[in-house]
mmCIF file of the N, C-alpha and C atoms, coordinates in Angstrom:
data_MODEL
# 
_entry.id   MODEL 
# 
loop_
_atom_site.group_PDB 
_atom_site.id 
_atom_site.type_symbol 
_atom_site.label_atom_id 
_atom_site.label_alt_id 
_atom_site.label_comp_id 
_atom_site.label_asym_id 
_atom_site.label_entity_id 
_atom_site.label_seq_id 
_atom_site.pdbx_PDB_ins_code 
_atom_site.Cartn_x 
_atom_site.Cartn_y 
_atom_site.Cartn_z 
_atom_site.occupancy 
_atom_site.B_iso_or_equiv 
_atom_site.pdbx_formal_charge 
_atom_site.auth_seq_id 
_atom_site.auth_comp_id 
_atom_site.auth_asym_id 
_atom_site.auth_atom_id 
_atom_site.pdbx_PDB_model_num 
ATOM 1   N N  . MET A 1 1  ? 0.682   -2.073 -3.028  1.00 0.00 ? 1  MET A N  1 
ATOM 2   C CA . MET A 1 1  ? 0.555   -0.851 -3.755  1.00 0.00 ? 1  MET A CA 1 
ATOM 3   C C  . MET A 1 1  ? 1.778   -0.666 -4.656  1.00 0.00 ? 1  MET A C  1 
ATOM 4   N N  . LYS A 1 2  ? 2.955   -0.864 -4.070  1.00 0.00 ? 2  LYS A N  1 
ATOM 5   C CA . LYS A 1 2  ? 4.199   -0.727 -4.831  1.00 0.00 ? 2  LYS A CA 1 
ATOM 6   C C  . LYS A 1 2  ? 4.221   -1.696 -6.002  1.00 0.00 ? 2  LYS A C  1 
ATOM 7   N N  . ASP A 1 3  ? 3.891   -2.947 -5.726  1.00 0.00 ? 3  ASP A N  1 
ATOM 8   C CA . ASP A 1 3  ? 3.917   -3.958 -6.787  1.00 0.00 ? 3  ASP A CA 1 
ATOM 9   C C  . ASP A 1 3  ? 2.920   -3.624 -7.887  1.00 0.00 ? 3  ASP A C  1 
ATOM 10  N N  . PHE A 1 4  ? 1.734   -3.182 -7.517  1.00 0.00 ? 4  PHE A N  1 
ATOM 11  C CA . PHE A 1 4  ? 0.734   -2.814 -8.512  1.00 0.00 ? 4  PHE A CA 1 
ATOM 12  C C  . PHE A 1 4  ? 1.238   -1.671 -9.380  1.00 0.00 ? 4  PHE A C  1 
ATOM 13  N N  . LEU A 1 5  ? 1.778   -0.641 -8.756  1.00 0.00 ? 5  LEU A N  1 
ATOM 14  C CA . LEU A 1 5  ? 2.274   0.510  -9.511  1.00 0.00 ? 5  LEU A CA 1 
ATOM 15  C C  . LEU A 1 5  ? 3.390   0.109  -10.462 1.00 0.00 ? 5  LEU A C  1 
ATOM 16  N N  . GLU A 1 6  ? 4.341   -0.668 -9.974  1.00 0.00 ? 6  GLU A N  1 
ATOM 17  C CA . GLU A 1 6  ? 5.446   -1.098 -10.831 1.00 0.00 ? 6  GLU A CA 1 
ATOM 18  C C  . GLU A 1 6  ? 4.952   -1.989 -11.959 1.00 0.00 ? 6  GLU A C  1 
ATOM 19  N N  . ASP A 1 7  ? 3.999   -2.862 -11.655 1.00 0.00 ? 7  ASP A N  1 
ATOM 20  C CA . ASP A 1 7  ? 3.424   -3.726 -12.684 1.00 0.00 ? 7  ASP A CA 1 
ATOM 21  C C  . ASP A 1 7  ? 2.679   -2.916 -13.740 1.00 0.00 ? 7  ASP A C  1 
ATOM 22  N N  . SER A 1 8  ? 2.186   -1.745 -13.328 1.00 0.00 ? 8  SER A N  1 
ATOM 23  C CA . SER A 1 8  ? 1.478   -0.853 -14.254 1.00 0.00 ? 8  SER A CA 1 
ATOM 24  C C  . SER A 1 8  ? 2.440   0.018  -15.052 1.00 0.00 ? 8  SER A C  1 
ATOM 25  N N  . GLY A 1 9  ? 3.737   -0.139 -14.811 1.00 0.00 ? 9  GLY A N  1 
ATOM 26  C CA . GLY A 1 9  ? 4.734   0.616  -15.556 1.00 0.00 ? 9  GLY A CA 1 
ATOM 27  C C  . GLY A 1 9  ? 5.155   1.920  -14.913 1.00 0.00 ? 9  GLY A C  1 
ATOM 28  N N  . ILE A 1 10 ? 4.757   2.144  -13.687 1.00 0.00 ? 10 ILE A N  1 
ATOM 29  C CA . ILE A 1 10 ? 5.131   3.377  -12.994 1.00 0.00 ? 10 ILE A CA 1 
ATOM 30  C C  . ILE A 1 10 ? 6.453   3.155  -12.276 1.00 0.00 ? 10 ILE A C  1 
ATOM 31  N N  . LEU A 1 11 ? 7.410   3.989  -12.596 1.00 0.00 ? 11 LEU A N  1 
ATOM 32  C CA . LEU A 1 11 ? 8.732   3.909  -11.987 1.00 0.00 ? 11 LEU A CA 1 
ATOM 33  C C  . LEU A 1 11 ? 8.727   4.717  -10.695 1.00 0.00 ? 11 LEU A C  1 
ATOM 34  N N  . ILE A 1 12 ? 9.112   4.085  -9.607  1.00 0.00 ? 12 ILE A N  1 
ATOM 35  C CA . ILE A 1 12 ? 9.141   4.745  -8.300  1.00 0.00 ? 12 ILE A CA 1 
ATOM 36  C C  . ILE A 1 12 ? 10.600  4.929  -7.888  1.00 0.00 ? 12 ILE A C  1 
ATOM 37  N N  . VAL A 1 13 ? 11.002  6.207  -7.828  1.00 0.00 ? 13 VAL A N  1 
ATOM 38  C CA . VAL A 1 13 ? 12.373  6.523  -7.455  1.00 0.00 ? 13 VAL A CA 1 
ATOM 39  C C  . VAL A 1 13 ? 12.344  7.699  -6.499  1.00 0.00 ? 13 VAL A C  1 
ATOM 40  N N  . PRO A 1 14 ? 12.922  7.568  -5.345  1.00 0.00 ? 14 PRO A N  1 
ATOM 41  C CA . PRO A 1 14 ? 13.448  6.355  -4.728  1.00 0.00 ? 14 PRO A CA 1 
ATOM 42  C C  . PRO A 1 14 ? 12.293  5.481  -4.242  1.00 0.00 ? 14 PRO A C  1 
ATOM 43  N N  . VAL A 1 15 ? 12.561  4.226  -4.021  1.00 0.00 ? 15 VAL A N  1 
ATOM 44  C CA . VAL A 1 15 ? 11.536  3.315  -3.541  1.00 0.00 ? 15 VAL A CA 1 
ATOM 45  C C  . VAL A 1 15 ? 11.456  3.455  -2.027  1.00 0.00 ? 15 VAL A C  1 
ATOM 46  N N  . THR A 1 16 ? 10.560  4.329  -1.606  1.00 0.00 ? 16 THR A N  1 
ATOM 47  C CA . THR A 1 16 ? 10.302  4.561  -0.190  1.00 0.00 ? 16 THR A CA 1 
ATOM 48  C C  . THR A 1 16 ? 8.794   4.516  0.017   1.00 0.00 ? 16 THR A C  1 
ATOM 49  N N  . PRO A 1 17 ? 8.338   4.262  1.231   1.00 0.00 ? 17 PRO A N  1 
ATOM 50  C CA . PRO A 1 17 ? 6.890   4.271  1.462   1.00 0.00 ? 17 PRO A CA 1 
ATOM 51  C C  . PRO A 1 17 ? 6.239   5.595  1.040   1.00 0.00 ? 17 PRO A C  1 
ATOM 52  N N  . LYS A 1 18 ? 6.883   6.711  1.344   1.00 0.00 ? 18 LYS A N  1 
ATOM 53  C CA . LYS A 1 18 ? 6.323   8.009  0.989   1.00 0.00 ? 18 LYS A CA 1 
ATOM 54  C C  . LYS A 1 18 ? 6.227   8.187  -0.527  1.00 0.00 ? 18 LYS A C  1 
ATOM 55  N N  . ALA A 1 19 ? 7.243   7.759  -1.249  1.00 0.00 ? 19 ALA A N  1 
ATOM 56  C CA . ALA A 1 19 ? 7.221   7.859  -2.707  1.00 0.00 ? 19 ALA A CA 1 
ATOM 57  C C  . ALA A 1 19 ? 6.132   6.969  -3.296  1.00 0.00 ? 19 ALA A C  1 
ATOM 58  N N  . VAL A 1 20 ? 5.954   5.786  -2.736  1.00 0.00 ? 20 VAL A N  1 
ATOM 59  C CA . VAL A 1 20 ? 4.897   4.880  -3.207  1.00 0.00 ? 20 VAL A CA 1 
ATOM 60  C C  . VAL A 1 20 ? 3.532   5.518  -3.000  1.00 0.00 ? 20 VAL A C  1 
ATOM 61  N N  . ILE A 1 21 ? 3.316   6.105  -1.833  1.00 0.00 ? 21 ILE A N  1 
ATOM 62  C CA . ILE A 1 21 ? 2.041   6.750  -1.549  1.00 0.00 ? 21 ILE A CA 1 
ATOM 63  C C  . ILE A 1 21 ? 1.798   7.907  -2.513  1.00 0.00 ? 21 ILE A C  1 
ATOM 64  N N  . LYS A 1 22 ? 2.818   8.720  -2.736  1.00 0.00 ? 22 LYS A N  1 
ATOM 65  C CA . LYS A 1 22 ? 2.671   9.845  -3.662  1.00 0.00 ? 22 LYS A CA 1 
ATOM 66  C C  . LYS A 1 22 ? 2.333   9.372  -5.072  1.00 0.00 ? 22 LYS A C  1 
ATOM 67  N N  . GLU A 1 23 ? 2.998   8.325  -5.537  1.00 0.00 ? 23 GLU A N  1 
ATOM 68  C CA . GLU A 1 23 ? 2.719   7.795  -6.870  1.00 0.00 ? 23 GLU A CA 1 
ATOM 69  C C  . GLU A 1 23 ? 1.324   7.172  -6.944  1.00 0.00 ? 23 GLU A C  1 
ATOM 70  N N  . ALA A 1 24 ? 0.919   6.487  -5.877  1.00 0.00 ? 24 ALA A N  1 
ATOM 71  C CA . ALA A 1 24 ? -0.420  5.893  -5.843  1.00 0.00 ? 24 ALA A CA 1 
ATOM 72  C C  . ALA A 1 24 ? -1.487  6.975  -5.888  1.00 0.00 ? 24 ALA A C  1 
ATOM 73  N N  . PHE A 1 25 ? -1.261  8.065  -5.196  1.00 0.00 ? 25 PHE A N  1 
ATOM 74  C CA . PHE A 1 25 ? -2.201  9.180  -5.213  1.00 0.00 ? 25 PHE A CA 1 
ATOM 75  C C  . PHE A 1 25 ? -2.252  9.802  -6.612  1.00 0.00 ? 25 PHE A C  1 
ATOM 76  N N  . ALA A 1 26 ? -1.101  10.015 -7.211  1.00 0.00 ? 26 ALA A N  1 
ATOM 77  C CA . ALA A 1 26 ? -1.047  10.599 -8.560  1.00 0.00 ? 26 ALA A CA 1 
ATOM 78  C C  . ALA A 1 26 ? -1.728  9.703  -9.586  1.00 0.00 ? 26 ALA A C  1 
ATOM 79  N N  . ALA A 1 27 ? -1.637  8.389  -9.398  1.00 0.00 ? 27 ALA A N  1 
ATOM 80  C CA . ALA A 1 27 ? -2.246  7.432  -10.329 1.00 0.00 ? 27 ALA A CA 1 
ATOM 81  C C  . ALA A 1 27 ? -3.711  7.154  -9.995  1.00 0.00 ? 27 ALA A C  1 
ATOM 82  N N  . LYS A 1 28 ? -4.232  7.837  -8.967  1.00 0.00 ? 28 LYS A N  1 
ATOM 83  C CA . LYS A 1 28 ? -5.620  7.680  -8.526  1.00 0.00 ? 28 LYS A CA 1 
ATOM 84  C C  . LYS A 1 28 ? -5.931  6.282  -8.006  1.00 0.00 ? 28 LYS A C  1 
ATOM 85  N N  . VAL A 1 29 ? -4.910  5.623  -7.486  1.00 0.00 ? 29 VAL A N  1 
ATOM 86  C CA . VAL A 1 29 ? -5.097  4.329  -6.829  1.00 0.00 ? 29 VAL A CA 1 
ATOM 87  C C  . VAL A 1 29 ? -5.689  4.563  -5.441  1.00 0.00 ? 29 VAL A C  1 
ATOM 88  N N  . ILE A 1 30 ? -5.288  5.642  -4.804  1.00 0.00 ? 30 ILE A N  1 
ATOM 89  C CA . ILE A 1 30 ? -5.844  6.056  -3.513  1.00 0.00 ? 30 ILE A CA 1 
ATOM 90  C C  . ILE A 1 30 ? -6.327  7.490  -3.675  1.00 0.00 ? 30 ILE A C  1 
ATOM 91  N N  . ASP A 1 31 ? -7.308  7.872  -2.858  1.00 0.00 ? 31 ASP A N  1 
ATOM 92  C CA . ASP A 1 31 ? -7.841  9.228  -3.007  1.00 0.00 ? 31 ASP A CA 1 
ATOM 93  C C  . ASP A 1 31 ? -7.538  10.145 -1.828  1.00 0.00 ? 31 ASP A C  1 
ATOM 94  N N  . ASP A 1 32 ? -6.856  9.624  -0.814  1.00 0.00 ? 32 ASP A N  1 
ATOM 95  C CA . ASP A 1 32 ? -6.489  10.435 0.344   1.00 0.00 ? 32 ASP A CA 1 
ATOM 96  C C  . ASP A 1 32 ? -5.004  10.233 0.641   1.00 0.00 ? 32 ASP A C  1 
ATOM 97  N N  . GLY A 1 33 ? -4.189  10.867 -0.161  1.00 0.00 ? 33 GLY A N  1 
ATOM 98  C CA . GLY A 1 33 ? -2.748  10.709 0.008   1.00 0.00 ? 33 GLY A CA 1 
ATOM 99  C C  . GLY A 1 33 ? -2.269  11.153 1.374   1.00 0.00 ? 33 GLY A C  1 
ATOM 100 N N  . GLN A 1 34 ? -2.832  12.259 1.889   1.00 0.00 ? 34 GLN A N  1 
ATOM 101 C CA . GLN A 1 34 ? -2.400  12.750 3.203   1.00 0.00 ? 34 GLN A CA 1 
ATOM 102 C C  . GLN A 1 34 ? -2.765  11.769 4.303   1.00 0.00 ? 34 GLN A C  1 
ATOM 103 N N  . GLY A 1 35 ? -3.914  11.129 4.184   1.00 0.00 ? 35 GLY A N  1 
ATOM 104 C CA . GLY A 1 35 ? -4.299  10.118 5.166   1.00 0.00 ? 35 GLY A CA 1 
ATOM 105 C C  . GLY A 1 35 ? -3.314  8.968  5.197   1.00 0.00 ? 35 GLY A C  1 
ATOM 106 N N  . TRP A 1 36 ? -2.863  8.540  4.021   1.00 0.00 ? 36 TRP A N  1 
ATOM 107 C CA . TRP A 1 36 ? -1.880  7.453  3.938   1.00 0.00 ? 36 TRP A CA 1 
ATOM 108 C C  . TRP A 1 36 ? -0.529  7.896  4.498   1.00 0.00 ? 36 TRP A C  1 
ATOM 109 N N  . ILE A 1 37 ? -0.141  9.139  4.229   1.00 0.00 ? 37 ILE A N  1 
ATOM 110 C CA . ILE A 1 37 ? 1.104   9.670  4.797   1.00 0.00 ? 37 ILE A CA 1 
ATOM 111 C C  . ILE A 1 37 ? 0.993   9.703  6.321   1.00 0.00 ? 37 ILE A C  1 
ATOM 112 N N  . ASP A 1 38 ? -0.145  10.177 6.828   1.00 0.00 ? 38 ASP A N  1 
ATOM 113 C CA . ASP A 1 38 ? -0.353  10.218 8.275   1.00 0.00 ? 38 ASP A CA 1 
ATOM 114 C C  . ASP A 1 38 ? -0.281  8.820  8.880   1.00 0.00 ? 38 ASP A C  1 
ATOM 115 N N  . MET A 1 39 ? -0.876  7.837  8.190   1.00 0.00 ? 39 MET A N  1 
ATOM 116 C CA . MET A 1 39 ? -0.839  6.458  8.673   1.00 0.00 ? 39 MET A CA 1 
ATOM 117 C C  . MET A 1 39 ? 0.604   5.957  8.743   1.00 0.00 ? 39 MET A C  1 
ATOM 118 N N  . MET A 1 40 ? 1.373   6.239  7.714   1.00 0.00 ? 40 MET A N  1 
ATOM 119 C CA . MET A 1 40 ? 2.772   5.820  7.686   1.00 0.00 ? 40 MET A CA 1 
ATOM 120 C C  . MET A 1 40 ? 3.561   6.479  8.823   1.00 0.00 ? 40 MET A C  1 
ATOM 121 N N  . LEU A 1 41 ? 3.352   7.782  9.012   1.00 0.00 ? 41 LEU A N  1 
ATOM 122 C CA . LEU A 1 41 ? 4.075   8.502  10.063  1.00 0.00 ? 41 LEU A CA 1 
ATOM 123 C C  . LEU A 1 41 ? 3.693   7.990  11.448  1.00 0.00 ? 41 LEU A C  1 
ATOM 124 N N  . GLU A 1 42 ? 2.405   7.714  11.651  1.00 0.00 ? 42 GLU A N  1 
ATOM 125 C CA . GLU A 1 42 ? 1.984   7.192  12.949  1.00 0.00 ? 42 GLU A CA 1 
ATOM 126 C C  . GLU A 1 42 ? 2.560   5.807  13.194  1.00 0.00 ? 42 GLU A C  1 
ATOM 127 N N  . ARG A 1 43 ? 2.610   4.995  12.170  1.00 0.00 ? 43 ARG A N  1 
ATOM 128 C CA . ARG A 1 43 ? 3.220   3.670  12.289  1.00 0.00 ? 43 ARG A CA 1 
ATOM 129 C C  . ARG A 1 43 ? 4.686   3.810  12.691  1.00 0.00 ? 43 ARG A C  1 
ATOM 130 N N  . ASN A 1 44 ? 5.392   4.726  12.043  1.00 0.00 ? 44 ASN A N  1 
ATOM 131 C CA . ASN A 1 44 ? 6.802   4.947  12.371  1.00 0.00 ? 44 ASN A CA 1 
ATOM 132 C C  . ASN A 1 44 ? 6.967   5.433  13.804  1.00 0.00 ? 44 ASN A C  1 
ATOM 133 N N  . LEU A 1 45 ? 6.100   6.342  14.227  1.00 0.00 ? 45 LEU A N  1 
ATOM 134 C CA . LEU A 1 45 ? 6.156   6.856  15.587  1.00 0.00 ? 45 LEU A CA 1 
ATOM 135 C C  . LEU A 1 45 ? 5.902   5.744  16.596  1.00 0.00 ? 45 LEU A C  1 
ATOM 136 N N  . LEU A 1 46 ? 4.914   4.909  16.336  1.00 0.00 ? 46 LEU A N  1 
ATOM 137 C CA . LEU A 1 46 ? 4.571   3.845  17.282  1.00 0.00 ? 46 LEU A CA 1 
ATOM 138 C C  . LEU A 1 46 ? 5.667   2.800  17.416  1.00 0.00 ? 46 LEU A C  1 
ATOM 139 N N  . SER A 1 47 ? 6.439   2.617  16.377  1.00 0.00 ? 47 SER A N  1 
ATOM 140 C CA . SER A 1 47 ? 7.491   1.605  16.476  1.00 0.00 ? 47 SER A CA 1 
ATOM 141 C C  . SER A 1 47 ? 8.614   2.016  17.419  1.00 0.00 ? 47 SER A C  1 
ATOM 142 N N  . HIS A 1 48 ? 8.621   3.297  17.818  1.00 0.00 ? 48 HIS A N  1 
ATOM 143 C CA . HIS A 1 48 ? 9.662   3.801  18.720  1.00 0.00 ? 48 HIS A CA 1 
ATOM 144 C C  . HIS A 1 48 ? 9.099   4.491  19.958  1.00 0.00 ? 48 HIS A C  1 
ATOM 145 N N  . THR A 1 49 ? 7.803   4.349  20.188  1.00 0.00 ? 49 THR A N  1 
ATOM 146 C CA . THR A 1 49 ? 7.150   5.020  21.308  1.00 0.00 ? 49 THR A CA 1 
ATOM 147 C C  . THR A 1 49 ? 6.539   3.998  22.238  1.00 0.00 ? 49 THR A C  1 
ATOM 148 N N  . TYR A 1 50 ? 6.720   4.216  23.505  1.00 0.00 ? 50 TYR A N  1 
ATOM 149 C CA . TYR A 1 50 ? 6.169   3.302  24.503  1.00 0.00 ? 50 TYR A CA 1 
ATOM 150 C C  . TYR A 1 50 ? 5.285   4.061  25.484  1.00 0.00 ? 50 TYR A C  1 
ATOM 151 N N  . ASP A 1 51 ? 4.530   4.998  24.943  1.00 0.00 ? 51 ASP A N  1 
ATOM 152 C CA . ASP A 1 51 ? 3.654   5.838  25.735  1.00 0.00 ? 51 ASP A CA 1 
ATOM 153 C C  . ASP A 1 51 ? 2.212   5.342  25.591  1.00 0.00 ? 51 ASP A C  1 
ATOM 154 N N  . GLU A 1 52 ? 1.575   5.050  26.711  1.00 0.00 ? 52 GLU A N  1 
ATOM 155 C CA . GLU A 1 52 ? 0.229   4.469  26.665  1.00 0.00 ? 52 GLU A CA 1 
ATOM 156 C C  . GLU A 1 52 ? -0.782  5.422  26.030  1.00 0.00 ? 52 GLU A C  1 
ATOM 157 N N  . GLN A 1 53 ? -0.709  6.701  26.316  1.00 0.00 ? 53 GLN A N  1 
ATOM 158 C CA . GLN A 1 53 ? -1.659  7.654  25.728  1.00 0.00 ? 53 GLN A CA 1 
ATOM 159 C C  . GLN A 1 53 ? -1.469  7.738  24.217  1.00 0.00 ? 53 GLN A C  1 
ATOM 160 N N  . ARG A 1 54 ? -0.237  7.724  23.766  1.00 0.00 ? 54 ARG A N  1 
ATOM 161 C CA . ARG A 1 54 ? 0.041   7.742  22.318  1.00 0.00 ? 54 ARG A CA 1 
ATOM 162 C C  . ARG A 1 54 ? -0.541  6.491  21.659  1.00 0.00 ? 54 ARG A C  1 
ATOM 163 N N  . PHE A 1 55 ? -0.415  5.367  22.347  1.00 0.00 ? 55 PHE A N  1 
ATOM 164 C CA . PHE A 1 55 ? -0.964  4.111  21.853  1.00 0.00 ? 55 PHE A CA 1 
ATOM 165 C C  . PHE A 1 55 ? -2.489  4.189  21.750  1.00 0.00 ? 55 PHE A C  1 
ATOM 166 N N  . ARG A 1 56 ? -3.130  4.730  22.776  1.00 0.00 ? 56 ARG A N  1 
ATOM 167 C CA . ARG A 1 56 ? -4.593  4.848  22.761  1.00 0.00 ? 56 ARG A CA 1 
ATOM 168 C C  . ARG A 1 56 ? -5.067  5.773  21.635  1.00 0.00 ? 56 ARG A C  1 
ATOM 169 N N  . THR A 1 57 ? -4.342  6.844  21.435  1.00 0.00 ? 57 THR A N  1 
ATOM 170 C CA . THR A 1 57 ? -4.663  7.758  20.332  1.00 0.00 ? 57 THR A CA 1 
ATOM 171 C C  . THR A 1 57 ? -4.523  7.039  18.990  1.00 0.00 ? 57 THR A C  1 
ATOM 172 N N  . ALA A 1 58 ? -3.478  6.248  18.869  1.00 0.00 ? 58 ALA A N  1 
ATOM 173 C CA . ALA A 1 58 ? -3.264  5.496  17.631  1.00 0.00 ? 58 ALA A CA 1 
ATOM 174 C C  . ALA A 1 58 ? -4.408  4.514  17.389  1.00 0.00 ? 58 ALA A C  1 
ATOM 175 N N  . LEU A 1 59 ? -4.894  3.871  18.439  1.00 0.00 ? 59 LEU A N  1 
ATOM 176 C CA . LEU A 1 59 ? -6.008  2.936  18.280  1.00 0.00 ? 59 LEU A CA 1 
ATOM 177 C C  . LEU A 1 59 ? -7.248  3.638  17.734  1.00 0.00 ? 59 LEU A C  1 
ATOM 178 N N  . VAL A 1 60 ? -7.517  4.819  18.222  1.00 0.00 ? 60 VAL A N  1 
ATOM 179 C CA . VAL A 1 60 ? -8.653  5.595  17.720  1.00 0.00 ? 60 VAL A CA 1 
ATOM 180 C C  . VAL A 1 60 ? -8.433  5.939  16.249  1.00 0.00 ? 60 VAL A C  1 
ATOM 181 N N  . ASN A 1 61 ? -7.225  6.397  15.921  1.00 0.00 ? 61 ASN A N  1 
ATOM 182 C CA . ASN A 1 61 ? -6.916  6.749  14.529  1.00 0.00 ? 61 ASN A CA 1 
ATOM 183 C C  . ASN A 1 61 ? -7.008  5.541  13.610  1.00 0.00 ? 61 ASN A C  1 
ATOM 184 N N  . ILE A 1 62 ? -6.549  4.410  14.081  1.00 0.00 ? 62 ILE A N  1 
ATOM 185 C CA . ILE A 1 62 ? -6.627  3.192  13.259  1.00 0.00 ? 62 ILE A CA 1 
ATOM 186 C C  . ILE A 1 62 ? -8.082  2.878  12.950  1.00 0.00 ? 62 ILE A C  1 
ATOM 187 N N  . ARG A 1 63 ? -8.906  2.910  13.976  1.00 0.00 ? 63 ARG A N  1 
ATOM 188 C CA . ARG A 1 63 ? -10.314 2.560  13.804  1.00 0.00 ? 63 ARG A CA 1 
ATOM 189 C C  . ARG A 1 63 ? -11.048 3.578  12.932  1.00 0.00 ? 63 ARG A C  1 
ATOM 190 N N  . LYS A 1 64 ? -10.831 4.858  13.201  1.00 0.00 ? 64 LYS A N  1 
ATOM 191 C CA . LYS A 1 64 ? -11.629 5.894  12.538  1.00 0.00 ? 64 LYS A CA 1 
ATOM 192 C C  . LYS A 1 64 ? -11.049 6.399  11.219  1.00 0.00 ? 64 LYS A C  1 
ATOM 193 N N  . ARG A 1 65 ? -9.726  6.438  11.101  1.00 0.00 ? 65 ARG A N  1 
ATOM 194 C CA . ARG A 1 65 ? -9.106  7.024  9.905   1.00 0.00 ? 65 ARG A CA 1 
ATOM 195 C C  . ARG A 1 65 ? -8.474  5.996  8.979   1.00 0.00 ? 65 ARG A C  1 
ATOM 196 N N  . TYR A 1 66 ? -7.696  5.097  9.560   1.00 0.00 ? 66 TYR A N  1 
ATOM 197 C CA . TYR A 1 66 ? -6.854  4.249  8.722   1.00 0.00 ? 66 TYR A CA 1 
ATOM 198 C C  . TYR A 1 66 ? -7.564  3.005  8.203   1.00 0.00 ? 66 TYR A C  1 
ATOM 199 N N  . MET A 1 67 ? -8.431  2.407  9.005   1.00 0.00 ? 67 MET A N  1 
ATOM 200 C CA . MET A 1 67 ? -9.173  1.238  8.505   1.00 0.00 ? 67 MET A CA 1 
ATOM 201 C C  . MET A 1 67 ? -10.005 1.586  7.274   1.00 0.00 ? 67 MET A C  1 
ATOM 202 N N  . PRO A 1 68 ? -10.720 2.718  7.263   1.00 0.00 ? 68 PRO A N  1 
ATOM 203 C CA . PRO A 1 68 ? -11.445 3.071  6.038   1.00 0.00 ? 68 PRO A CA 1 
ATOM 204 C C  . PRO A 1 68 ? -10.522 3.245  4.829   1.00 0.00 ? 68 PRO A C  1 
ATOM 205 N N  . LEU A 1 69 ? -9.325  3.780  5.046   1.00 0.00 ? 69 LEU A N  1 
ATOM 206 C CA . LEU A 1 69 ? -8.378  3.927  3.934   1.00 0.00 ? 69 LEU A CA 1 
ATOM 207 C C  . LEU A 1 69 ? -7.945  2.563  3.413   1.00 0.00 ? 69 LEU A C  1 
ATOM 208 N N  . LEU A 1 70 ? -7.629  1.661  4.329   1.00 0.00 ? 70 LEU A N  1 
ATOM 209 C CA . LEU A 1 70 ? -7.215  0.308  3.938   1.00 0.00 ? 70 LEU A CA 1 
ATOM 210 C C  . LEU A 1 70 ? -8.362  -0.438 3.248   1.00 0.00 ? 70 LEU A C  1 
ATOM 211 N N  . GLN A 1 71 ? -9.574  -0.280 3.771   1.00 0.00 ? 71 GLN A N  1 
ATOM 212 C CA . GLN A 1 71 ? -10.733 -0.938 3.162   1.00 0.00 ? 71 GLN A CA 1 
ATOM 213 C C  . GLN A 1 71 ? -10.998 -0.391 1.768   1.00 0.00 ? 71 GLN A C  1 
ATOM 214 N N  . SER A 1 72 ? -10.856 0.905  1.604   1.00 0.00 ? 72 SER A N  1 
ATOM 215 C CA . SER A 1 72 ? -11.058 1.522  0.289   1.00 0.00 ? 72 SER A CA 1 
ATOM 216 C C  . SER A 1 72 ? -10.040 0.998  -0.720  1.00 0.00 ? 72 SER A C  1 
ATOM 217 N N  . PHE A 1 73 ? -8.781  0.909  -0.308  1.00 0.00 ? 73 PHE A N  1 
ATOM 218 C CA . PHE A 1 73 ? -7.747  0.381  -1.201  1.00 0.00 ? 73 PHE A CA 1 
ATOM 219 C C  . PHE A 1 73 ? -8.027  -1.085 -1.538  1.00 0.00 ? 73 PHE A C  1 
ATOM 220 N N  . TYR A 1 74 ? -8.417  -1.851 -0.547  1.00 0.00 ? 74 TYR A N  1 
ATOM 221 C CA . TYR A 1 74 ? -8.745  -3.263 -0.760  1.00 0.00 ? 74 TYR A CA 1 
ATOM 222 C C  . TYR A 1 74 ? -9.893  -3.402 -1.766  1.00 0.00 ? 74 TYR A C  1 
ATOM 223 N N  . GLN A 1 75 ? -10.933 -2.605 -1.597  1.00 0.00 ? 75 GLN A N  1 
ATOM 224 C CA . GLN A 1 75 ? -12.065 -2.654 -2.521  1.00 0.00 ? 75 GLN A CA 1 
ATOM 225 C C  . GLN A 1 75 ? -11.660 -2.215 -3.917  1.00 0.00 ? 75 GLN A C  1 
ATOM 226 N N  . TRP A 1 76 ? -10.815 -1.202 -3.996  1.00 0.00 ? 76 TRP A N  1 
ATOM 227 C CA . TRP A 1 76 ? -10.336 -0.732 -5.297  1.00 0.00 ? 76 TRP A CA 1 
ATOM 228 C C  . TRP A 1 76 ? -9.585  -1.854 -6.016  1.00 0.00 ? 76 TRP A C  1 
ATOM 229 N N  . MET A 1 77 ? -8.717  -2.530 -5.264  1.00 0.00 ? 77 MET A N  1 
ATOM 230 C CA . MET A 1 77 ? -7.959  -3.635 -5.860  1.00 0.00 ? 77 MET A CA 1 
ATOM 231 C C  . MET A 1 77 ? -8.885  -4.780 -6.270  1.00 0.00 ? 77 MET A C  1 
ATOM 232 N N  . GLN A 1 78 ? -9.851  -5.110 -5.441  1.00 0.00 ? 78 GLN A N  1 
ATOM 233 C CA . GLN A 1 78 ? -10.807 -6.160 -5.799  1.00 0.00 ? 78 GLN A CA 1 
ATOM 234 C C  . GLN A 1 78 ? -11.542 -5.800 -7.081  1.00 0.00 ? 78 GLN A C  1 
ATOM 235 N N  . HIS A 1 79 ? -12.032 -4.583 -7.152  1.00 0.00 ? 79 HIS A N  1 
ATOM 236 C CA . HIS A 1 79 ? -12.756 -4.128 -8.350  1.00 0.00 ? 79 HIS A CA 1 
ATOM 237 C C  . HIS A 1 79 ? -11.841 -4.176 -9.575  1.00 0.00 ? 79 HIS A C  1 
ATOM 238 N N  . ARG A 1 80 ? -10.646 -3.725 -9.395  1.00 0.00 ? 80 ARG A N  1 
ATOM 239 C CA . ARG A 1 80 ? -9.678  -3.684 -10.501 1.00 0.00 ? 80 ARG A CA 1 
ATOM 240 C C  . ARG A 1 80 ? -9.423  -5.090 -11.074 1.00 0.00 ? 80 ARG A C  1 
ATOM 241 N N  . TYR A 1 81 ? -9.249  -6.044 -10.212 1.00 0.00 ? 81 TYR A N  1 
ATOM 242 C CA . TYR A 1 81 ? -8.909  -7.391 -10.669 1.00 0.00 ? 81 TYR A CA 1 
ATOM 243 C C  . TYR A 1 81 ? -10.116 -8.235 -11.025 1.00 0.00 ? 81 TYR A C  1 
ATOM 244 N N  . ARG A 1 82 ? -11.289 -7.841 -10.620 1.00 0.00 ? 82 ARG A N  1 
ATOM 245 C CA . ARG A 1 82 ? -12.502 -8.518 -11.077 1.00 0.00 ? 82 ARG A CA 1 
ATOM 246 C C  . ARG A 1 82 ? -12.815 -8.133 -12.525 1.00 0.00 ? 82 ARG A C  1 
ATOM 247 N N  . ASN A 1 83 ? -12.404 -6.911 -12.908 1.00 0.00 ? 83 ASN A N  1 
ATOM 248 C CA . ASN A 1 83 ? -12.745 -6.400 -14.228 1.00 0.00 ? 83 ASN A CA 1 
ATOM 249 C C  . ASN A 1 83 ? -11.626 -6.570 -15.252 1.00 0.00 ? 83 ASN A C  1 
ATOM 250 N N  . ASP A 1 84 ? -10.494 -7.115 -14.849 1.00 0.00 ? 84 ASP A N  1 
ATOM 251 C CA . ASP A 1 84 ? -9.385  -7.321 -15.818 1.00 0.00 ? 84 ASP A CA 1 
ATOM 252 C C  . ASP A 1 84 ? -9.479  -8.683 -16.452 1.00 0.00 ? 84 ASP A C  1 
# 
């Protein structure tokens, strides 16, 4: 996402995951900016959490919320590069 935005001439300052998501949302690369922010925050939480219930909740979120977001972005990129 970051590389695509920068290649498109969008300057990301500061270069942080949250800033990239915000710029991608503004550029209409993704349509659920809050979902991507939630995914990033959950990823950050999981990297420092060793709670089994938190892990199980994350698995549900990955399957139901985050996989569709990732698939949508993947399809958007495929469409974008098939038509360029």
